[in-house]
N, C-alpha and C positions, 0 to 999 in steps of 0.2 A: 444504429451507434449513437452509443451516449454523447453529448455533445461536450459534455462538463469531463469525461471521461477523457476526450481527444485532446482537449485542453491542458490536461493537468500532465497528459503523456509527453505533449510536445513543450510546453513552459516547464515542466518540473522534473519529470523522470527521465527521460530522454535529453536530458542537459550533460555538459560535458564534468559540471559541480557537483551534480550528484553521482555519474557515474564513476567519477575519481574517487569519492566517499565510500562509495558500493565497494569499489579494489581496494581501497586503504584498509575497511573493514573486514573484509573479505566474507561478507555480507551475499547471502543467497536471495538473490530476488525473485517471487513468484508470483505470474499471473493467472489468475482465475475467470474464464472467459461465463460471464453469464448470457450470453444470447441464445443459448442453448437451455437456460433454465436447467441445469445439472440439480441433482436433488441434494449431492451432499454441498453443494455450492449453498443452495438456498439455506441447506440447516446451517450452516455457520454464517449466514447473514441472520437468521431469526437471533442466534443463540448470543449474539451481540446488539443485538436490539437494531438491526437495519434493514429497512423493508426494499433497500436496490442498491443499484450501483449509482455512484460510485461508491466504491469503499476500500479502506486502507485498513488492513492490522498489522502491525509488525510485532514481532516473534523476538525479542532480546535472548541471545544467546545464554545467557544465565540465569534468566527467570523463568518461572514456568506462567507468569502472567501475560500472555500477550497485551499489547496495546493499540486498540482501536484509534484510527486517526480521522478527523473530519473528513467530508467528500471533496470539501474544495483545499489542496493544501497547497503550500509554499515549498522552496526549497529549502528554507530555514527549518520548515517544519523535520523535514526526513532528515537532513543534515544532523539538527539536533539529536534525533531519535536514535543515528547511526553512532553518534560520538558517547550518546547516551550508555550504548551496549557495552 
């Protein structure tokens, strides 16, 4: 298990403020599990220049250009991305 992934989940993703913003913006959060090295996930990682996890990709609903986020995230980074959507 990726330590950075678990820290990001505990301190950022699974927090009340991020959960509230996800609900407020009617965003759908999707988690891709890379532990089994799924080829489609690997292709997406490669496509965006990432060699591994954690990797966060934000798909704004009014744009065709996904926004890659860094491997170390913060609540403000996620909330700002959701508010800009």
